[in-house]
C-alpha positions as CSV (number, residue, x, y, z in Angstrom):
1,M,-21.2,-15.8,-4.8
2,K,-18.2,-13.0,-4.1
3,S,-16.1,-11.0,-6.7
4,L,-12.8,-12.4,-5.9
5,D,-11.9,-8.8,-4.8
6,S,-14.0,-10.1,-2.0
7,V,-12.9,-13.0,-0.9
8,V,-9.5,-10.9,-0.6
9,E,-10.6,-9.0,1.6
10,D,-12.1,-11.7,3.6
11,L,-8.9,-13.5,3.9
12,D,-6.6,-9.9,5.1
13,A,-9.1,-9.4,7.4
14,A,-9.1,-13.1,8.7
15,V,-5.4,-12.7,8.3
16,N,-5.1,-9.9,10.5
17,R,-7.0,-11.0,13.2
18,K,-4.8,-14.0,13.6
19,D,-7.8,-16.6,12.9
20,L,-5.6,-19.5,11.0
21,E,-8.1,-22.0,10.4
22,A,-10.6,-19.2,8.2
23,V,-7.4,-17.8,6.8
24,L,-6.6,-21.8,5.6
25,S,-9.7,-22.4,4.1
26,Y,-9.0,-19.8,1.3
27,Y,-6.3,-22.5,0.5
28,E,-6.5,-25.8,-1.2
29,D,-5.5,-28.8,0.4
30,D,-2.2,-28.7,-2.6
31,A,-2.0,-25.4,-2.8
32,V,2.0,-23.8,-3.1
33,L,2.9,-20.5,-1.1
34,V,6.1,-18.8,-1.2
35,M,6.7,-18.0,1.9
36,E,10.2,-15.5,0.5
37,P,11.9,-15.6,-2.5
38,G,13.4,-19.2,-2.7
39,R,11.5,-20.8,0.1
40,I,8.1,-22.8,-1.2
41,A,5.5,-24.0,1.4
42,Q,3.7,-26.5,-0.5
43,G,0.2,-28.1,1.0
44,I,-1.9,-27.3,3.9
45,A,0.1,-28.5,7.0
46,E,3.1,-26.3,5.3
47,I,1.1,-23.3,4.8
48,R,-0.5,-23.8,8.6
49,G,3.3,-23.7,9.7
50,F,3.6,-20.6,7.6
51,F,0.9,-18.5,8.8
52,K,1.8,-19.5,13.0
53,V,4.9,-18.0,12.3
54,V,3.5,-14.9,10.3
55,F,0.8,-14.5,12.9
56,D,3.8,-13.7,15.8
57,M,4.6,-10.9,13.7
58,N,1.0,-8.5,14.8
59,I,0.7,-8.2,11.1
60,N,-1.5,-5.9,9.7
61,A,-2.3,-6.8,5.9
62,R,-3.9,-3.9,3.0
63,Q,-4.5,-4.8,-0.6
64,L,-3.6,-1.0,-2.1
65,S,-4.4,-1.8,-5.5
66,T,-6.0,-4.6,-7.5
67,H,-6.3,-6.2,-10.9
68,V,-8.2,-9.5,-11.6
69,L,-7.7,-11.8,-15.0
70,Q,-10.8,-14.3,-14.7
71,T,-11.2,-17.7,-17.0
72,E,-14.5,-19.8,-16.4
73,D,-13.4,-21.1,-12.6
74,V,-9.5,-20.2,-12.8
75,A,-8.1,-16.2,-11.7
76,L,-5.2,-14.9,-12.0
77,F,-4.9,-11.4,-8.7
78,T,-2.7,-9.4,-9.7
79,S,-2.2,-7.1,-6.6
80,K,0.1,-4.0,-4.9
81,W,-0.2,-4.4,-0.9
82,T,1.3,-4.0,1.8
83,A,1.9,-5.2,5.4
84,E,3.4,-3.6,9.1
85,G,4.1,-5.6,11.9
86,T,6.6,-6.4,14.7
87,L,8.9,-9.2,14.9
88,P,9.5,-11.2,17.8
89,N,12.1,-9.2,18.6
90,G,10.1,-6.1,19.2
91,E,11.5,-4.6,16.0
92,A,8.8,-2.5,13.6
93,F,8.9,-3.6,10.0
94,S,7.0,-2.2,6.7
95,T,6.9,-4.0,3.4
96,E,5.3,-3.1,0.3
97,N,5.0,-5.6,-2.5
98,V,3.2,-6.9,-5.6
99,A,1.8,-9.7,-5.5
100,T,0.9,-12.4,-8.3
101,S,-1.9,-15.5,-7.2
102,V,-4.4,-17.9,-8.6
103,F,-6.9,-19.1,-7.4
104,R,-9.7,-21.6,-8.8
105,K,-13.0,-22.0,-7.8
106,G,-14.4,-24.7,-6.3
107,E,-17.7,-27.2,-6.9
108,D,-18.7,-25.5,-3.8
109,S,-18.4,-22.3,-6.3
110,Q,-15.5,-20.7,-3.1
111,W,-12.3,-19.6,-4.7
112,R,-9.3,-21.0,-3.4
113,M,-6.0,-20.4,-3.9
114,I,-3.7,-22.6,-5.4
115,I,-0.2,-20.2,-5.9
116,D,-0.1,-17.7,-3.9
117,N,3.1,-15.4,-4.6
118,S,2.8,-12.9,-2.1
119,F,6.1,-11.1,-4.1
120,G,5.4,-11.4,-7.3
121,P,8.3,-10.2,-9.3
122,A,10.3,-10.8,-6.6
123,V,11.0,-14.7,-6.8
124,L,13.0,-14.0,-10.2
125,D,15.8,-13.2,-8.5
126,S,15.8,-16.7,-6.1
127,N,16.9,-20.0,-7.8
128,T,14.1,-22.0,-6.7
129,H,11.7,-23.4,-9.6
130,Q,8.8,-25.1,-8.9
């Protein structure tokens, strides 16, 4: 079985190569994803739509540092990550954030995200509560 760090590396690689089905395989069907502080995608259909937009940005994401807290089949994955890319209008962008994401190990022993908060504590400044 893969470590959670390895799973996230594989997920980042799938994002970077724009492999939508591979990316979605790392999420549970009813997962919640923070698109940006104050904006949530819930469920695979909404997450699919989010990643279609992300893939238009020619993104390259990678983890700078990570930490895992695990109890049985649930884990909190905290990381400092960076992404670079190009917006649809051709403008280059670069961002660095701290993520706090929750994974659950399924009956098939695969780790999948149930909460994907790539903006970590930045959500504290938003008015959205779930």
